[in-house]
C-alpha positions in Angstrom: 165.8 16.4 52.5 162.4 18.6 52.3 160.2 18.2 55.3 157.1 19.1 54.7 155.3 21.0 57.9 151.5 21.1 58.5 150.6 24.0 59.9 147.3 24.5 61.8 144.3 25.6 59.9 142.4 28.7 61.5 139.1 29.0 60.5 137.3 32.3 61.0 133.4 32.4 60.0 132.8 30.9 57.2 136.3 31.3 55.3 139.8 31.3 56.3 143.2 31.1 55.1 145.3 28.0 56.0 149.2 27.5 55.3 151.7 24.9 54.5 155.1 25.8 55.1 158.8 24.3 54.8 161.8 25.8 56.4 163.1 27.5 53.2 160.0 28.1 51.2 156.5 29.1 52.5 153.5 27.9 51.1 149.9 29.1 51.9 146.7 27.6 50.3 144.1 29.8 51.2 140.6 30.1 50.7 140.2 33.9 49.7 137.6 36.3 50.7 136.2 35.8 47.2 135.6 32.2 47.7 138.4 30.6 45.5 141.4 28.6 46.2 144.9 30.2 45.3 148.2 29.7 46.4 150.0 32.5 47.5 154.1 32.6 48.2 155.2 35.1 50.8 158.8 35.8 51.5 160.2 33.2 53.8 160.9 34.6 57.2 164.0 34.4 59.1 164.5 31.4 61.1 164.8 33.2 64.1 161.2 34.7 63.9 159.6 31.8 62.5 157.9 31.1 65.9 157.0 35.2 66.4 153.2 36.1 66.5 152.2 39.1 64.4 151.7 42.6 66.0 150.0 45.3 65.4 151.8 48.6 64.6 149.0 50.6 63.3 145.3 49.6 64.3 142.2 51.2 62.8 140.8 53.5 64.4 137.1 54.9 64.3 135.9 57.3 61.8 133.4 59.6 60.7 131.7 59.7 57.3 131.1 63.5 56.0 128.5 63.9 53.8 129.6 62.0 50.5 133.6 61.3 51.4 134.7 57.8 51.7 137.2 57.0 54.6 140.1 55.1 54.7 140.9 52.5 57.6 144.7 51.6 57.8 146.2 48.5 59.1 150.0 47.8 59.6 151.9 44.4 61.3 155.1 42.5 61.6 155.9 39.8 61.2 153.0 39.2 59.1 152.6 37.2 55.8 149.0 38.2 55.1 146.3 41.0 56.1 142.6 41.1 55.3 139.9 43.2 56.5 136.6 41.7 57.7 133.7 44.0 58.3 130.6 43.4 60.3 131.4 39.9 59.9 132.4 39.3 56.2 135.8 39.5 54.6 136.2 42.1 52.6 137.5 41.2 49.0 141.0 41.3 48.3 140.3 43.5 45.4 139.4 46.5 47.7 142.9 46.1 49.7 145.9 48.4 49.1 148.7 46.1 50.2 152.2 47.7 51.1 155.2 45.4 51.7 158.3 46.5 53.8 161.1 45.3 55.6 162.1 46.5 59.4 165.5 48.1 58.8 166.4 47.3 62.4 165.1 43.8 62.7 164.8 42.6 59.4 161.2 41.4 59.8 158.9 41.9 57.3 156.4 44.7 57.4 153.0 44.5 55.5 150.6 47.6 55.6 147.2 47.1 54.1 144.5 50.2 53.5 140.7 50.1 52.5 138.1 52.6 51.7 134.6 52.6 53.2 132.0 54.4 51.1 128.5 55.9 52.7 126.7 53.6 50.6 127.9 50.8 52.3 127.5 52.1 56.1 124.1 53.0 55.0 122.8 49.6 53.9 123.1 48.9 57.7 122.3 52.0 59.2 119.7 51.8 62.3 120.2 47.8 62.4 123.9 48.2 64.0 126.9 49.9 64.4 129.0 49.4 60.9 132.3 47.9 62.0 135.6 46.6 60.4 138.6 44.7 61.9 141.7 43.4 60.3 142.9 39.7 60.6 147.3 39.2 60.3 148.7 35.9 59.9 152.5 35.1 60.4 154.0 31.4 60.2 153.1 30.8 63.8 149.5 32.1 63.8 147.1 35.0 63.6 146.4 38.4 65.4 143.1 40.4 65.2 143.4 44.1 65.8 140.2 46.4 67.5 137.5 47.1 66.1 137.1 50.3 64.3 133.4 51.5 64.0 132.4 53.8 60.9 129.7 56.1 61.4 127.6 58.7 59.5 128.4 62.3 60.6 125.4 64.7 61.1 124.2 67.7 63.2 120.6 68.4 63.6 119.6 72.0 63.6 117.1 72.2 66.4 118.4 73.0 70.1 116.9 70.6 72.7 116.7 73.1 74.7 118.0 76.8 74.4 118.8 79.6 76.5 116.4 82.1 78.1 116.8 85.8 79.0 116.9 87.1 82.5 116.6 90.1 84.4 119.0 89.8 87.7 119.8 91.9 90.1 124.0 92.8 90.4 126.1 90.1 92.2 123.6 87.5 91.7 124.3 84.1 90.0 123.2 83.4 86.9 122.4 80.0 85.0 121.9 80.0 81.5 121.1 76.5 80.3 121.9 75.0 76.8 121.2 71.4 75.4 122.8 71.1 72.0 121.4 69.1 69.0 121.4 65.6 68.6 124.5 64.5 66.6 127.5 62.2 65.8 129.7 62.8 67.0 128.4 64.7 70.0 128.6 68.3 69.3 130.9 70.5 71.7 129.3 73.8 72.9 130.8 77.2 73.4 129.4 80.1 74.5 129.4 84.1 73.1 128.3 87.3 74.5 127.5 89.8 71.9 129.1 87.8 69.2 132.4 86.9 71.1 133.3 83.7 72.8 133.4 83.5 76.5 136.8 82.0 77.9 136.1 80.6 81.1 140.1 80.8 81.8 140.9 84.2 81.1 137.8 85.4 83.0 136.9 83.0 85.8 133.4 84.9 86.4 131.8 82.4 83.7 131.9 78.6 84.4 131.0 76.1 82.1 129.4 73.4 83.2 129.9 69.1 82.3 126.3 69.3 81.1 127.4 72.5 78.6 125.4 75.2 80.9 126.7 78.7 81.3 127.3 79.9 85.1 127.5 83.2 85.8 129.3 83.3 89.4 128.5 87.2 90.3 126.3 89.5 87.8 128.1 92.6 86.4 126.7 95.2 84.9 129.0 94.3 81.8 128.2 91.2 81.8 124.3 92.7 80.5 124.2 91.4 76.6 123.2 88.7 74.2 124.5 85.3 75.2 124.3 82.6 72.6 125.0 78.8 72.7 127.0 77.9 70.0 127.2 73.4 69.4 129.7 72.1 66.5 131.1 69.0 65.6 133.4 67.9 62.2 130.0 68.1 60.1 128.3 71.6 60.8 128.4 74.4 63.5 124.7 75.7 65.0 123.8 78.6 67.0 120.7 79.2 69.2 118.6 82.0 69.4 119.9 84.4 71.8 118.9 85.0 75.2 119.4 88.5 76.7 120.7 88.9 80.2 120.0 92.6 82.0 121.6 93.1 85.1 119.8 95.7 86.9 120.8 97.9 89.9 118.3 98.8 92.4 118.5 102.1 93.3 119.9 103.3 96.8 119.6 106.0 99.2 122.2 108.2 99.4 123.4 109.4 103.1 121.2 112.5 104.5 123.1 115.9 103.7 123.2 118.4 106.5 120.1 120.1 107.4 119.8 124.0 105.8 119.3 127.0 107.7 116.5 127.6 109.2 114.2 129.2 106.9 112.9 132.0 109.2 115.8 134.7 110.4 113.7 135.6 113.5 111.4 133.0 115.1 109.7 130.0 114.3 110.3 128.1 110.4 111.8 125.1 108.8 115.0 123.6 107.5 115.2 120.6 105.4 117.5 118.0 104.3 117.9 115.6 101.4 119.3 112.3 99.8 119.3 111.1 96.5 119.0 108.1 95.1 122.3 107.7 93.9 124.2 104.9 96.1 123.6 103.1 93.8 121.9 105.2 90.8 118.6 102.8 89.7 120.3 101.3 86.2 118.3 98.9 83.6 114.8 98.9 84.9 116.1 98.6 88.5 113.5 100.0 91.4 113.4 103.3 92.5 114.1 104.3 95.9 111.4 104.1 98.3 110.9 106.6 101.2 111.2 110.2 101.6 113.9 112.3 99.4 113.7 115.4 101.7 112.8 115.6 105.3 111.7 118.8 107.2 112.1 119.8 110.4 110.5 122.5 112.5 113.5 125.1 113.7 113.6 128.2 115.6 116.1 130.8 114.8 117.6 133.5 117.3 116.0 136.8 116.5 118.9 139.2 115.2 119.6 142.1 118.0 120.0 145.7 116.1 122.8 147.4 118.3 121.9 151.4 120.2 123.4 153.6 121.1 124.7 154.6 124.5 124.4 157.9 126.0 127.0 160.3 125.0 129.8 161.2 127.5 130.5 164.5 128.8 132.2 167.5 126.8 135.5 167.1 126.7 137.7 170.7 128.0 138.0 173.2 125.0 141.4 172.1 123.3 143.9 174.3 121.8 142.0 174.2 118.0 138.8 176.0 119.9 137.0 172.2 120.0 135.9 169.9 122.2 134.7 166.5 122.0 132.0 163.8 123.0 131.4 159.9 122.3 129.0 157.1 122.7 129.4 153.5 121.9 126.8 150.7 120.5 126.3 149.0 123.3 123.2 149.0 124.4 122.5 146.6 123.1 125.4 145.4 121.4 124.3 143.9 117.9 124.2 140.3 117.6 122.8 137.2 115.7 123.0 139.5 112.4 121.5 142.5 113.7 122.3 145.8 112.4 125.1 148.1 113.3 124.1 151.4 115.0 123.7 154.1 112.4 125.1 157.6 112.8 128.1 159.2 114.4 130.4 157.8 117.6 132.2 160.9 118.1 130.8 164.3 117.7 132.8 167.9 117.9 131.6 171.4 119.0 133.4 174.5 118.6 134.4 176.2 121.7 132.9 179.7 122.6 134.6 180.0 125.8 136.8 183.3 126.9 140.2 180.7 125.8 138.5 181.3 122.0 137.6 184.5 121.3 135.5 185.0 118.2 137.3 186.8 115.2 135.8 188.8 112.6 134.5 187.2 109.4 137.1 187.4 106.7 136.7 187.5 102.8 136.9 183.8 103.1 133.3 183.1 105.0 131.8 186.0 102.5 132.9 183.5 99.4 131.7 180.5 101.2 128.0 181.9 102.4 127.8 183.3 98.3 128.9 179.5 97.0 125.9 178.6 99.3 123.2 180.7 97.7 124.2 179.9 94.0 123.7 175.9 94.4 120.1 176.6 96.2 119.4 178.5 93.5 120.3 175.9 91.0 119.0 173.3 92.6 115.1 175.3 92.9 115.3 175.7 89.3 116.1 172.1 88.4 113.0 171.3 90.7 110.8 173.5 88.7 111.8 172.0 85.2 111.5 168.2 86.5 107.9 169.2 87.5 106.9 170.8 84.6 108.3 167.7 82.5 106.2 165.7 84.6 102.9 167.2 84.1 103.6 167.3 80.8 104.2 163.5 80.2 101.2 162.8 82.1 98.5 164.8 80.4 100.3 163.1 76.9 99.6 159.9 78.6 96.0 160.3 79.2 95.5 161.7 76.1 96.7 158.7 74.5 94.7 156.7 76.7 91.7 158.5 75.5 92.1 158.7 71.9 90.2 156.0 70.3 92.3 155.2 67.7 95.0 153.4 70.0 92.6 151.8 71.7 91.1 150.1 68.9 94.4 149.3 67.0 94.7 146.2 65.7 91.0 144.9 66.9 89.1 143.1 64.4 85.3 142.9 63.5 83.7 140.6 66.5 80.9 138.8 66.5 78.2 139.1 69.2 77.8 136.1 71.2 74.9 136.4 73.2 74.2 134.3 76.3 71.7 131.0 75.2 68.2 130.9 76.7 67.6 128.5 79.1 71.0 127.7 79.6 72.6 128.0 83.0 75.7 130.5 83.6 77.2 131.5 86.4 75.3 134.8 87.7 77.0 138.5 87.8 76.8 140.7 90.6 73.8 143.0 90.1 74.9 146.6 89.5 74.7 148.7 92.7 74.3 152.7 93.1 77.9 152.6 93.2 78.9 150.6 90.4 79.4 153.1 87.8 82.9 154.2 89.8 84.8 151.9 87.9 82.8 152.2 84.7 84.2 154.8 82.7 85.4 153.9 78.8 87.5 155.6 76.1 85.2 156.9 73.7 85.7 154.5 70.4 83.2 156.3 68.2 85.9 158.0 66.1 87.8 154.2 65.3 89.2 154.0 62.0 89.2 150.0 61.9 86.3 147.8 60.2 84.7 148.1 63.5 82.3 150.8 64.1 80.7 151.5 67.5 81.9 151.1 71.1 83.1 148.3 72.8 81.1 147.8 75.8 82.2 146.6 79.4 82.7 143.1 80.7 80.0 143.5 83.0 77.0 143.1 80.6 76.9 139.4 79.5 74.1 140.0 76.9 75.6 141.2 73.7 79.3 141.3 74.8 81.9 141.4 71.7 84.2 138.4 71.7 87.1 137.0 69.7 86.3 133.5 70.2 88.5 130.9 67.8 88.1 133.9 65.0 90.7 135.5 62.9 94.2 134.0 62.3 97.4 135.4 62.1 99.9 134.1 59.6 103.6 134.9 60.2 105.5 137.6 57.6 108.6 136.9 56.1 110.2 139.7 58.2 108.9 137.8 61.1 106.2 140.6 61.8 102.4 139.6 62.2 99.6 141.0 59.9 95.6 140.6 60.8 93.0 139.2 58.6 90.0 140.7 57.9 88.2 139.4 60.4 86.1 136.6 58.5 86.1 133.0 60.5 87.9 130.3 58.5 86.4 128.0 56.3 88.0 125.2 58.2 88.1 125.4 62.3 91.4 123.4 62.4 93.2 125.5 60.4 94.9 127.3 63.0 96.0 123.9 64.6 96.8 122.3 61.7 99.6 125.2 60.8 100.7 125.1 64.4 101.2 121.0 64.3 103.1 121.1 60.7 106.0 122.8 62.8 108.3 120.7 65.0 107.6 121.9 68.7 104.1 122.1 67.9 103.7 118.6 66.6 102.5 117.3 69.9 99.4 119.2 70.1 96.2 117.8 70.4 94.3 118.2 67.2 90.5 118.6 68.7 88.7 121.9 68.9 86.9 121.3 72.2 90.3 121.4 74.5 91.6 124.4 72.6 91.5 127.9 72.4 92.9 131.0 70.3 92.9 134.3 69.6 94.1 137.3 68.3 95.6 139.9 70.9 97.3 143.5 70.7 99.3 145.5 73.7 95.3 145.6 75.1 95.7 142.3 76.4 92.7 139.8 76.6 91.8 136.5 78.0 91.6 132.8 76.6 89.3 130.0 78.6 89.1 126.3 78.3 85.4 126.3 79.6 84.4 124.2 82.2 88.3 123.2 82.5 89.3 125.5 85.3 91.9 127.0 82.5 92.3 130.3 81.5 95.5 132.5 80.5 95.1 136.0 81.2 97.4 138.5 79.0 97.4 141.9 80.9 97.3 145.4 79.2 101.0 146.2 77.8 102.3 142.4 78.1 102.3 142.9 74.3 104.1 145.5 73.2 102.2 148.5 71.4 102.8 148.1 67.6 102.6 144.3 67.6 99.6 141.9 67.1 99.9 137.9 68.4 97.9 135.1 67.7 98.2 133.0 71.1 96.6 129.3 71.9 95.8 127.6 74.6 95.0 123.7 75.2 95.1 120.5 77.2 97.6 118.1 76.8 96.5 114.5 77.0 98.3 112.8 80.0 99.1 109.4 78.2 100.3 111.7 75.3 102.9 113.4 78.0 104.9 111.0 80.0 106.1 113.1 82.8 109.6 111.7 84.2 108.3 111.3 88.3 110.3 109.6 90.5 110.2 108.4 94.1 107.4 110.2 95.6 106.5 112.5 93.1 103.1 113.0 91.6 101.4 115.0 88.9 99.4 117.5 90.5 97.7 119.5 87.7 96.9 118.8 84.1 99.6 119.1 81.5 98.9 122.8 79.9 100.5 124.5 76.8 100.1 128.2 76.0 101.9 129.5 73.0 103.6 130.2 70.5 107.0 129.8 72.8 109.5 132.5 72.1 107.2 135.5 71.5 108.3 138.9 73.6 106.2 140.0 76.7 107.0 143.3 78.1 105.5 141.8 81.9 104.0 138.3 83.0 100.8 136.8 81.7 98.8 134.7 84.4 97.8 131.1 83.5 95.4 129.5 85.8 95.1 125.6 86.3 93.6 123.6 89.1 95.4 121.4 91.1 94.6 118.4 93.4 96.7 118.6 96.3 95.7 119.2 99.6 97.7 122.6 99.6 99.5 122.3 102.9 103.0 123.0 101.9 105.0 121.5 104.8 104.2 118.3 103.6 105.3 119.2 99.8 107.7 120.0 97.7 105.8 121.4 94.6 107.4 122.6 91.6 106.5 123.9 88.6 107.8 122.3 85.5 108.6 123.6 81.9 109.0 121.5 78.5 112.0 122.6 76.8 112.4 122.9 72.8 114.3 119.6 72.9 111.6 117.8 74.8 112.9 117.7 78.4 111.0 118.6 81.4 112.8 121.1 83.9 112.2 122.5 87.1 111.8 125.8 87.0 110.3 126.8 90.3 109.8 125.3 93.4 107.1 126.5 95.8 108.0 128.4 98.7 111.5 129.0 97.5 110.6 131.5 94.5 113.4 134.0 93.5 111.5 137.4 92.1 114.4 138.1 89.4 113.5 134.4 87.4 110.6 134.7 85.1 108.3 132.5 86.6 106.2 133.1 89.8 103.1 131.2 91.5 100.4 131.9 93.9 98.8 128.3 95.1 95.4 128.3 96.3 93.3 125.9 98.0 92.2 124.3 94.2 93.7 127.0 92.0 97.4 127.6 90.6 97.9 130.9 89.3 101.2 131.1 87.1 102.9 134.0 86.6 105.2 133.7 83.4 107.1 135.9 81.0 107.6 133.0 78.7 105.0 130.9 76.8 105.3 127.2 76.8 104.3 124.1 78.1 103.6 123.5 81.7 102.9 120.9 84.7 102.7 121.3 88.7 104.7 118.1 90.0 104.8 117.4 93.6 106.9 115.5 96.1 105.4 114.1 99.4 107.9 114.8 102.2 105.8 112.9 104.6 103.3 110.3 104.7 100.7 113.0 105.9 100.5 114.4 102.6 97.3 114.0 100.4 95.8 114.5 97.1 92.4 115.2 96.5 90.5 112.6 94.4 87.1 112.9 92.9 84.8 109.8 93.3 81.4 109.8 90.5 79.3 107.0 90.1 77.5 106.6 87.3 75.0 103.7 86.2 73.0 103.3 82.7 70.2 105.3 82.2 67.8 102.5 81.0 68.3 98.9 82.0 66.2 96.3 80.2 68.2 93.3 81.7 68.9 91.8 85.1 72.3 92.9 85.3 72.9 96.3 86.3 76.1 98.0 86.5 77.7 100.8 88.9 80.7 102.3 87.2 82.9 104.4 89.9 85.2 106.6 88.5 88.4 107.5 90.7 90.4 110.7 89.5 92.1 113.7 90.5 90.0 116.8 91.7 90.5 119.0 88.8 87.8 120.0 86.6 89.2 118.9 83.1 89.5 115.2 83.9 85.6 115.9 85.4 84.7 117.1 81.7 86.4 114.3 80.0 84.6 111.8 82.3 81.2 113.3 81.7 81.8 113.3 78.2 82.8 110.1 77.5 79.7 108.5 80.1 77.2 111.0 77.8 78.8 108.5 74.8 78.0 105.2 77.1 74.5 106.3 77.7 75.6 106.8 81.4 73.7 108.8 84.1 75.3 110.4 87.7 73.5 108.4 90.4 75.1 110.4 93.1 76.7 114.0 93.6 80.5 113.9 93.2 82.5 112.9 96.5 86.0 114.4 97.8 88.4 111.7 99.3 91.8 112.6 100.7 94.2 110.2 99.3 97.6 109.7 101.2 100.7 109.0 100.5 100.8 105.5 102.6 101.5 103.3 99.7 98.3 101.8 100.7 95.6 100.7 97.5 92.4 102.1 98.0 89.6 99.8 98.3 86.0 100.3 97.6 82.9 97.7 98.3 79.0 98.0 98.3 77.3 96.5 101.6 73.7 96.6 102.9 71.9 95.4 99.5 68.3 93.9 99.7 69.3 90.2 100.3 65.7 89.5 98.8 65.9 91.9 95.5 69.4 91.9 94.9 72.9 90.3 94.8 76.2 91.0 94.1 78.2 88.9 91.1 81.5 90.4 92.9 83.9 87.2 93.7 85.8 89.1 96.3 84.3 91.1 98.9 85.8 94.6 97.5 87.8 95.9 94.8 91.2 97.5 94.5 93.1 100.1 92.8 97.0 99.9 93.3 98.2 102.7 94.9 101.0 104.0 91.9 97.8 104.1 89.3 96.7 106.5 91.5 99.7 108.3 93.1 101.8 108.5 89.6 98.4 110.8 88.2 99.2 109.5 84.9 96.0 107.2 84.9 93.4 109.3 83.5 89.8 107.6 84.3 90.5 104.8 86.9 87.3 103.5 87.7 86.0 100.0 88.7 82.5 98.2 88.1 80.2 96.5 90.5 77.9 94.3 88.4 74.5 93.8 90.7 72.0 91.3 89.5 68.4 92.0 90.6 65.9 89.0 90.8 63.3 90.1 88.7 62.6 93.0 86.0 59.8 94.0 88.3 62.8 95.2 90.7 63.6 99.0 90.3 64.3 100.5 93.9 68.2 100.1 94.5 69.1 100.7 98.1 73.2 99.9 99.1 76.0 101.8 101.0 79.2 102.3 98.4 82.6 102.1 101.0 86.0 103.6 100.2 89.0 103.4 102.1 92.9 103.3 101.7 94.2 100.2 103.7 95.2 101.1 107.2 93.8 104.7 106.6 90.5 106.3 107.2 87.6 105.7 104.9 84.1 107.1 103.7 80.9 105.2 103.2 77.7 107.1 100.9 74.5 105.8 101.0 72.7 105.0 97.7 68.8 105.3 97.3 67.3 105.7 93.8 65.0 103.8 91.4 66.8 102.8 88.3 63.6 103.3 85.9 62.8 106.5 87.3 65.2 108.3 87.9 66.0 110.7 84.7 68.1 113.2 86.0 70.5 114.7 83.3 74.1 113.7 83.2 75.0 117.3 83.6 73.6 118.5 86.8 73.7 121.6 88.4 76.9 121.6 89.6 78.8 120.4 86.3 79.2 121.9 82.8 78.5 125.5 84.8 81.2 127.5 82.5 79.3 129.0 79.6 82.1 131.9 79.0 83.6 132.9 75.8 86.6 131.0 74.9 88.5 134.2 73.6 87.8 137.8 74.6 90.2 140.7 73.4 90.4 144.1 74.8 88.6 145.9 77.5 85.9 143.4 77.2 88.2 140.6 79.0 88.4 142.3 82.0 86.1 143.9 84.8 88.2 147.1 85.2 88.4 149.7 82.3 91.5 150.4 81.3 91.2 154.2 81.9 90.7 153.2 85.7 93.5 150.9 85.6 95.9 153.5 84.5 94.8 156.2 87.0 94.6 153.6 90.1 98.1 152.2 88.8 99.9 155.9 88.5 98.0 156.7 91.9 99.3 153.5 94.2 102.6 152.9 92.3 104.3 155.7 94.3 105.2 155.1 97.7 103.7 156.9 100.7 105.1 157.8 104.0 102.0 156.3 105.6 101.8 153.2 103.7 98.7 154.1 101.7 100.1 152.6 98.2 100.1 149.3 96.5 101.1 147.7 99.4 98.3 148.9 101.3 96.4 147.6 98.2 97.8 144.3 98.3 96.9 143.4 102.4 93.3 144.6 101.9 93.5 142.2 99.3 94.9 139.2 101.0 97.7 139.3 98.8 100.7 140.4 100.9 102.7 137.2 101.1 103.7 137.8 97.5 105.3 141.7 98.6 108.5 141.0 97.2 107.3 140.0 93.9 105.2 142.8 93.5 108.1 145.3 94.5 110.1 143.6 91.8 108.3 144.9 88.9 108.1 148.2 87.6 104.1 148.6 88.3 103.4 146.7 91.7 99.9 147.7 91.6 99.0 146.9 87.7 100.2 143.0 89.1 98.1 143.3 92.0 95.3 144.1 90.1 96.1 141.3 86.8 95.9 138.8 89.9 92.7 140.4 91.0 91.4 139.9 87.6 92.1 136.3 87.1 90.6 135.2 90.5 87.4 137.4 90.1 86.5 136.7 86.5 83.0 135.2 87.2 82.5 136.9 90.5 84.4 140.4 90.2 82.7 142.9 92.7 83.5 146.5 91.4 81.8 148.0 94.8 84.2 146.2 96.9 87.3 146.9 95.0 86.0 150.7 95.2 85.2 150.2 98.9 88.9 149.1 99.6 90.1 152.2 97.4 88.4 154.5 99.8 89.5 152.5 102.5 93.1 153.2 101.4 92.3 157.0 100.9 92.5 157.3 97.2 89.0 158.2 96.4 90.5 160.4 93.7 91.6 157.9 91.3 88.0 156.3 91.5 85.7 159.6 90.5 85.3 159.4 86.9 81.6 159.7 86.6 79.9 158.2 83.2 76.5 157.0 82.7 75.3 153.6 81.6 75.1 155.0 78.0 78.8 156.4 77.7 80.0 153.0 78.8 
């Protein structure tokens, strides 16, 4: 008998299955997802498992739709007679189900697996309203079970990061935090970090740490951590990179330990010793700050004077010995040499033949006669050799004088030269008037027999009006074989031709193109002079500096400091203009003298001053340190109060750099005050320039203000600026409040210390804007105060009328140098060529009484350079070269003649000629 069992009906939503079962056959009448009723016959369940609820072997998981690819949801259950998916509360149509049936071999229970596909379009229909989800429902004879909800989402990753890492500069061992907020995405993006395109793995390098919110922490910055850091975000859809953040790990410089003190500079008495340290513990890297403070310390010292040894008295003669000789001795004990003193010179043991009765005299034999004959023969030979040497010397001397007097030699290589008289009405430096003794140094060679294109006589340098000059004139072009040729003397049609030809070569590409600060000329063995007017810069080419038979075209120019950045470190500062003379590589047989201004206080105990020269590769090298010159080197320097004289046997690019050894070291600054020449408004500006005290910068500011229409309202003032790391402050006070007021909000203006100390800022200035109450107010009285913070200062009283003061810009003390830029041959020197040769031949030979070049140097106050002069073949000529550079504008030949008379060398000066013969 069949037993019909009615089973509970499970309703879910608006549709659900209902089941009818029997003990052997299972019949289910179901309301299917399509809305139709159908009878589905399933396999009967074993009776032992008929009361089991279905359980899921596989439940659907959350999935993501990537681009347009559909996803598959899978559900597997046992024992189950039916399985259907419901998505977002609606049954999925049975046609969309992929059903697989199986039997578990272990239990014999039926296993049912159902799959459905979800497309992007299905999800997008409800996108934004709620999440799309699906759930499977399994039936058995006992009841139903629901699986977990599986959410279906569309995967994406936006392009832009919400926060990108930023570059940083950090000190060594400092912690670094780089932030990164990845772009919005589904599923959420995973973040990794890269350094220089290489993945950072905190597991292998524990110095890195990535936080939960994706930030990167560098626990202790190392030099190796310098690089470009990138935040990378990725999910199943895409991979995004942030912009790179550059992390620079810098190292601040640290001083090394002080080296030991050097030996005392003085051999005897008071001197100085120094010790140094370097900024290498550690060395500044990646923009780290240099060490502050002094790299060199000096200290006074006293050296124990050396004691030279002295002989004691001779002992008594010993008794006459068997060999007819007696002896006596002395010792080097009065005093004994100490602390490097010299040993005694001479014999410490002396012998003498006895003449006593014990050693009777014997007759001279044949051996004594032969000895006397040999002595006489040697004496005769020496006498003959001396006579020959005297004759040869006289012949050479006569030949040299003849060569000098030969006008064809004196004029070889000279070109036709234009007369450039001094302009009437223009101020020029005054020459010393001729006195009755001035003819002592005015002899000139006869140049009337010249065979060159120039006919006539070359006048002395003393005659300013009508002098001949080579003024930026004829140019030389190198021949293929390396020699030089001379043009026919015509001025070039293009005055820039010379600099253009030089700039076309590699080494000269940094030369300035303006002709204002450039001078050039053609020179031979007679030498000459190049000058940059109103800059204090000149180049003296002494006679015989250029080899005979050679003709060079030489230039002299100023480099702009902003174009020539010198590598300055620590307490170093630029003390002079950067000057170029060349061309480099020309052969010189003796040093030329480059003169240029400097702005140090000339106290060498406070400075370590070095001469720098630029190499062909462009690097700057120290070629000389003042106070430690080596006479064998091709460079030497004399530092005067405001001028530096550089002796050099190699042309090139030079600059003077100073390093302060104490805070007492000071630079000379020049303060210039300018205002508008005409003012038609209520506002009135006063410009105050603060610059190094060198003539080239003065000229530059004057030219700039001339273009701006400014005028000088007070004479220049000199201020000492110390290496105290304090800024320079300027302020204006004591103005009549009823008529004037300052528009400056602060009480003063300040120029940073480094801007002044570096020397690379050419025209530092600040402007004070004043306002008058009415246009009728023209009288201005005020006080300008200039001081260095925590230091001494100066104050200047200004009292002038802004409408009536019509003083020209270039006052009497400015732009006075109207000399010719280039002078060649005898016209470039105070001392005539022939007289110069006579002086050198007279003083170069040492005299026992000291009446030679050494006394000349002492009389001219140049005895500090004795060792340098002594190293030259003709010390006198070098002394005269230096005298020429120092007295170019104010040379007094009478004074030099008086010095020669004091030395006792009047015979070298007596060559009397009339003015017409000169």
